Backbone as a ProteinNet text record, in pm:
[ID]
protein_1_A
[PRIMARY]
MSDTDRPVEIRTDAAPAPVGPYSQAIASGDLVFASGQIPLDPKTGELVRGEIEDEARQVLANLRAVLEAAGSGLDRVLRATVYLTDLSLFPRVNAVYAEAFSADPAPARVTIGVASLPLGANVEIDAIARR
[TERTIARY]
608.3	577.8	473.1	363.2	238.5	262.2	204.4	224.5	198.5	139.2	173.6	288.9	374	458.1	624.9	605.2	697.2	781.3	887.9	951.3	918.9	899.5	843.2	920.6	1011.1	1104.4	1027.3	1060.9	987.7	1086.7	1031.3	1111.1	1073.5	1089.4	1061.6	1168.8	1139.4	1181.3	1173.1	1118	1114.5	1230.6	1336.5	1438.4	1531.6	1670.3	1770.3	1783.3	1819.1	1835.7	1979.4	1961.5	2078	2228.3	2325.2	2455.4	2524.4	2426	2498.6	2412.1	2445.8	2309.2	2232.8	2141.7	2049.7	1920.9	1818.5	1702	1659.3	1574.8	1538.4	1491.9	1397	1332.6	1293	1259.6	1214.3	1047.4	969.1	844	810.6	763.2	762.1	610.6	498.6	395.1	395.7	376	344.1	471.5	600.5	706	787.7	844.5	934.5	1082.3	1150.6	1316	1390.9	1377.1	1433.7	1580.6	1643.7	1773.5	1836.9	1974.6	2029.6	2002.2	1996.1	1963.2	2087.4	2172.2	2244.9	2209.4	2266.6	2176.5	2217.1	2151.1	2172.8	2049.7	2039.7	1947.2	1875.3	1755.5	1691.5	1697.6	1652.6	1646.7	1774.4	1890	2021.8	2123.9	2099.4	2209.7	2332.1	2309.9	2450.2	2422.4	2544.7	2552	2511.9	2424.9	2372.5	2517.4	2556.9	2681.8	2621.6	2687	2680	2680.9	2592.2	2562.4	2542.3	2586.5	2538.3	2351.9	2297.3	2165.8	2114	2136.2	2128.8	2131.9	2218.4	2241.8	2133.8	2112.2	2014.9	1914.6	1858.5	1722.3	1699.8	1801.7	1780	1763.1	1862.6	1835.7	1728.3	1670.9	1495.8	1407.3	1420.4	1345.1	1353.9	1474	1489.1	1407.9	1426.1	1381.3	1236.1	1174.8	1043.4	985.6	1035.7	975.9	983.7	1106.7	1065.8	978.9	986.7	871.5	734.5	703.8	578	561.5	637.8	621.5	583.9	625.8	585.5	455.6	386.8	258.5	289.7	397.8	419.5	484.8	569	613.6	693.8	720.1	828.7	740.1	629.8	519.9	501.2	578.7	516.3	689.5	807.1	903	933.8	976.5	986.5	1120.9	1240.3	1383.7	1447	1539	1614.8	1755.4	1899.2	1992.6	2073.1	2174	2169.7	2338.3	2403.1	2557	2625.4	2734.3	2794.6	2947.4	2972.6	3133.1	3223.8	3148.3	3181.2	3073.8	3131.7	3034.5	2971.5	3087.4	3072.4	2983.2	2905.4	2792.4	2635.1	2678.8	2557.2	2427.7	2473.1	2383.6	2308.3	2374.8	2297.4	2205.6	2279.2	2191.6	2046.7	2102.2	1976.8	1847.2	1910.5	1784	1706.6	1798.3	1674.8	1626.6	1672.6	1578.4	1482.2	1488.2	1386.2	1247.8	1282.6	1169.1	1098.8	1187.5	1139.1	1060	1115.3	1047.2	972.7	875.8	833.2	700.7	661.1	555.3	593	515.4	492	477.8	515.7	640.2	751.2	886.5	976.9	1038.1	1078.7	1146.8	1242.8	1270	1407.4	1514.9	1644	1733.4	1874.5	1968	2102.3	2169.1	2256.8	2349.3	2529.1	2551.3	2695.4	2813.3	2911.5	3033.9	3086.2	3108.6	3159.7	3309.2	3399.7	3506.3	3485.6	3373.8	3329.7	3211.7	3131.6	2987.6	3021.9	2935.3	2924.6	2933.1	3035.9	3034.5	3064	3120.6	3154.7	3088	2956	2848.6	2862.9	2834.4	2864.9	2751.8	2627.6	2535	2461.4	2380	2331.4	2224.9	2082.6	2001.7	1897.6	1901.6	1817.2	1688	1606.4	1493.4	1413	1365.9	1233.2	1114.2	1004	877.8	733.6	617.4	512.3	465.9	386.6	296.7	174.4
7247.1	7348.7	7303.3	7438.9	7359.8	7319.3	7267	7226.4	7340.1	7453.2	7579.7	7677.7	7628.3	7698.6	7582.3	7469.7	7409.7	7472.9	7471.3	7508.4	7432.7	7521.2	7446	7515.9	7405.8	7473.6	7530.2	7633.8	7715.3	7673.9	7640.8	7625.5	7668.1	7725.6	7785.9	7771.8	7735.8	7698	7896.1	7975.3	8126.4	8214.3	8116.6	8167.2	8067.3	8137.3	8021.4	7921.2	7838.8	7725.6	7755.4	7704.3	7740.1	7686	7768.3	7727.4	7651.9	7638.5	7560.7	7483.9	7424.2	7340	7442.3	7514.4	7596.7	7609.1	7644.7	7627.6	7783.7	7808.5	7924.9	8037.8	7958.3	8052.1	7931.9	7964.4	7888.2	7957.9	7887.7	7953.3	7912.4	7988.4	7912.7	8017.2	7945.4	8042.3	8169.8	8276.4	8396.2	8472.4	8378.5	8437.7	8367.3	8462.5	8382	8460.6	8341.1	8391.7	8351.8	8448.3	8422.5	8459.3	8307.9	8356.5	8451	8498.6	8584.3	8534.7	8627.4	8617.9	8689.5	8625.9	8711.4	8719.5	8802.9	8815.9	8706.9	8586.8	8486.8	8495.2	8445.7	8439.6	8286.4	8308.6	8159.3	8049.8	8153.2	8054.6	8000.8	8067.3	8029.4	7970.9	8019	8001.5	8053.2	8150.9	8241	8387.3	8418.2	8556.2	8698.6	8762.5	8888.2	8971.3	9022.4	9110.6	9237.1	9336.2	9479.8	9569.9	9690.9	9772.6	9727.1	9785.1	9728.9	9741.1	9822.1	9855.4	9716.1	9650.1	9536.2	9415.5	9410	9296.3	9343.8	9452.4	9470.2	9428	9452.9	9440.1	9303.3	9217.4	9062.6	9022.4	9051.6	9012.7	9033.7	9182.1	9188.5	9072.8	9065.6	8961.2	8843.7	8789.4	8682.9	8659.8	8764.8	8749.8	8794.2	8846.9	8861.3	8696.6	8659.9	8513.1	8430.5	8412.2	8328.3	8370	8514.5	8560.2	8519.4	8551.2	8487.1	8342.3	8263.8	8118	8075.9	8169.8	8127.1	8200.7	8276.4	8365.2	8496	8552.8	8675.2	8779	8859.1	8957.7	9044.6	9149.2	9274.2	9345	9368.1	9438.3	9452.3	9300.9	9240.6	9204	9275.7	9269.5	9352.7	9265.8	9326.1	9400.8	9320.2	9359.4	9306	9415.4	9332.7	9358.2	9283.6	9308.5	9273.8	9406.7	9396.7	9421.2	9314.5	9314.8	9337.4	9405.5	9487.1	9480.8	9437	9432.5	9537.7	9636.2	9782.2	9919.1	9972.2	10044.4	10163	10201.5	10332.1	10297.8	10176.8	10140.3	10168.4	10177.3	10185.6	10285.6	10409.4	10488.5	10455.4	10397.1	10329.8	10199.4	10132.9	9989.9	10058.8	10151.1	10246.9	10263.1	10331.3	10374.1	10237.9	10162.5	10043.2	9990	9977.6	9930	9984.9	10126.6	10237.6	10202.4	10132.4	10133	10026.2	9903.7	9782.9	9822.9	9873.1	9897	10007.4	10048.2	10179.7	10205	10124.5	10103.4	10158.3	10239.6	10299.5	10220.2	10179.5	10208.2	10115.2	10188.5	10071.3	9956.2	9883.7	9796.4	9835.4	9760.6	9788.4	9701	9804.9	9755.9	9762.6	9681.6	9688	9645.8	9745.5	9732.4	9745.6	9620.2	9579.1	9557	9595.2	9587.1	9488.4	9391.3	9256.2	9220.6	9145.5	9122.9	9074.7	8958.6	8904.8	8809.5	8788.6	8694.7	8570.2	8514.1	8384.7	8403.5	8334.5	8336.8	8464.6	8575.8	8683.7	8789.9	8771.9	8878.4	9000.4	9139	9228.9	9260.3	9189	9235.9	9109.7	9121.4	8992.7	9081.1	9002	9072.1	8935.4	8939.9	8827.8	8948.4	8846.5	8951.6	8856.4	8913.3	8816.6	8923.7	8841	8883.5	8808.9	8867.6	8834.4	8783.1	8645.1	8584.2	8677.5
4540.4	4396.9	4319	4275.8	4207.2	4067	4000.8	3862.3	3773.2	3817.9	3715.1	3719.9	3845.6	3872.6	3846.7	3798.2	3755	3640.4	3637.4	3520.7	3382.3	3257.9	3124	3025.2	2972.7	2873.4	2745.3	2714.3	2588.3	2448.8	2339	2210.3	2099.7	2016.8	1896.5	1769.6	1660.2	1528.3	1464.4	1534.2	1501.3	1544.4	1640.8	1681.2	1677.5	1693.8	1689.8	1749.4	1756.2	1817.9	1943.9	2062.7	2145	2112	2145.7	2082.3	2203.7	2326.4	2406.1	2479.7	2604.6	2667.4	2759.7	2706.4	2753.3	2675.7	2732.9	2669.7	2617.7	2537.3	2447.6	2577	2661.2	2772.9	2875.8	2985.7	3065	3127.8	3142.8	3194.1	3308	3415.6	3552.9	3623.7	3633.3	3678.9	3551.1	3599.8	3470.1	3439.1	3490.1	3451.5	3312.6	3235.5	3122.4	3175.2	3159.6	3163.1	3004.6	2944.5	2827.6	2808.8	2734	2746.8	2653.5	2704.5	2574.7	2460.4	2356.8	2219.7	2138.4	2088.2	1950.5	1825.7	1753.4	1626.2	1506.2	1547	1456	1360.6	1249	1153.6	1175.7	1227.6	1245	1138	994	888.1	857.8	877.9	813.9	908.5	1051.4	1158.8	1132.4	1032.5	1050.1	1101.5	1174.2	1236.9	1117.3	1170.7	1100.3	1111	993	1006	921.8	977.2	898.4	1003.9	1002.9	1094.9	1236.4	1326.4	1468.3	1479.6	1421.3	1418.9	1360.6	1237.8	1189.4	1305.5	1338.9	1473.4	1579.3	1649.9	1735.8	1697	1557.9	1499.3	1512.2	1466.2	1478.3	1590.6	1702.8	1822	1894.1	1888.8	1909.5	1851.7	1726	1652.7	1714.5	1717.2	1810.1	1964.6	2039	2145.5	2143.4	2046.8	2024.6	2008	1949.1	1904.5	2025.8	2083.9	2195.6	2314.4	2342.6	2409.6	2367.8	2266.9	2219.3	2180.5	2183.5	2207.2	2334.4	2419.5	2572.7	2601.1	2520.8	2553.7	2591.6	2550	2592.5	2495.2	2498.9	2411.7	2465.1	2388.8	2435.1	2472.3	2498.6	2559.5	2704.6	2739.7	2867.6	2929.3	2901.9	2940.9	3085.1	3194.1	3308	3337.8	3269.2	3311.6	3172.2	3109.7	3010.8	3022.9	2991.2	3021.8	2875	2855.1	2718.4	2737.1	2661	2692.1	2545.8	2531.5	2424.3	2456.7	2340.4	2316.1	2272.1	2271.2	2283.9	2308.1	2430.4	2479.7	2387.4	2292.1	2232.6	2112.5	2124.7	2046.7	2114.4	2213.1	2306	2242.2	2229	2156.3	2036	1936.3	1839.8	1874.5	1964.7	1997.8	2094.9	2160.9	2244.4	2155.7	2029.1	1971.1	1899.6	1851.9	1812.6	1910.4	2057.4	2185.9	2194.4	2185.6	2237	2104.9	2006.2	1893.9	1944.4	2019.9	2016.8	2164.6	2249.2	2397	2385.7	2339.4	2343	2431.8	2495.5	2561.9	2702.9	2765.3	2895.1	3044.9	3104.8	3157	3072	3040	2979.9	3088.1	3047.4	3145	3196.4	3339.9	3362.6	3315.5	3308.4	3205.7	3277.5	3221.4	3272.2	3152.2	3129.3	2985.1	3054.9	2989	3044.3	2919	2951.8	2859.8	2880.3	2767	2810.4	2683.4	2716.3	2627.4	2480.9	2501.2	2385.3	2423.1	2294.7	2296.2	2221.9	2220.7	2188.5	2017.3	1936.5	1786.6	1735.2	1816.4	1757.2	1764.1	1838.7	1785.4	1891.8	1862.2	1931.6	2037.9	2023.7	2115.6	2141.2	2287.9	2329.6	2424.7	2437.9	2487.6	2565.8	2708.1	2746.1	2844.8	2876.4	2952.6	3061.6	3136.8	3237	3193.2	3158.8	3119.7	3193.6	3174.9	3259.7	3122.1	3137.3	3016.5	3024.1
[MASK]
+++++++++++++++++++++++++++++++++++++++++++++++++++++++++++++++++++++++++++++++++++++++++++++++++++++++++++++++++++++++++++++++++++

């Protein structure tokens, strides 16, 4: 493994600190593997509550901050995974997602319904991106 491919931890105060034993992201070569982001406000450490659109916007702001700390951005995402605790919320989250990922082509994506998410969040998104 060359030094340019060696995994490098990405950290930023512009996104919430991890709530468990994981990195905000790992960069290796020209790829960035961003951990799932939930709607935590990085300034207060509190979960954003309200409409699902507000939660999704905070998740995407957190994801953007992590990717930018790695020298990437939402426009460089290759694949995203969206986790929802209630799939009936999909159309509303999808509308916010479409605002953030307006580049053509849009990244590949998977959406998964889950029983629960950390800290009672309703939405989480992770991503793989190029630097």
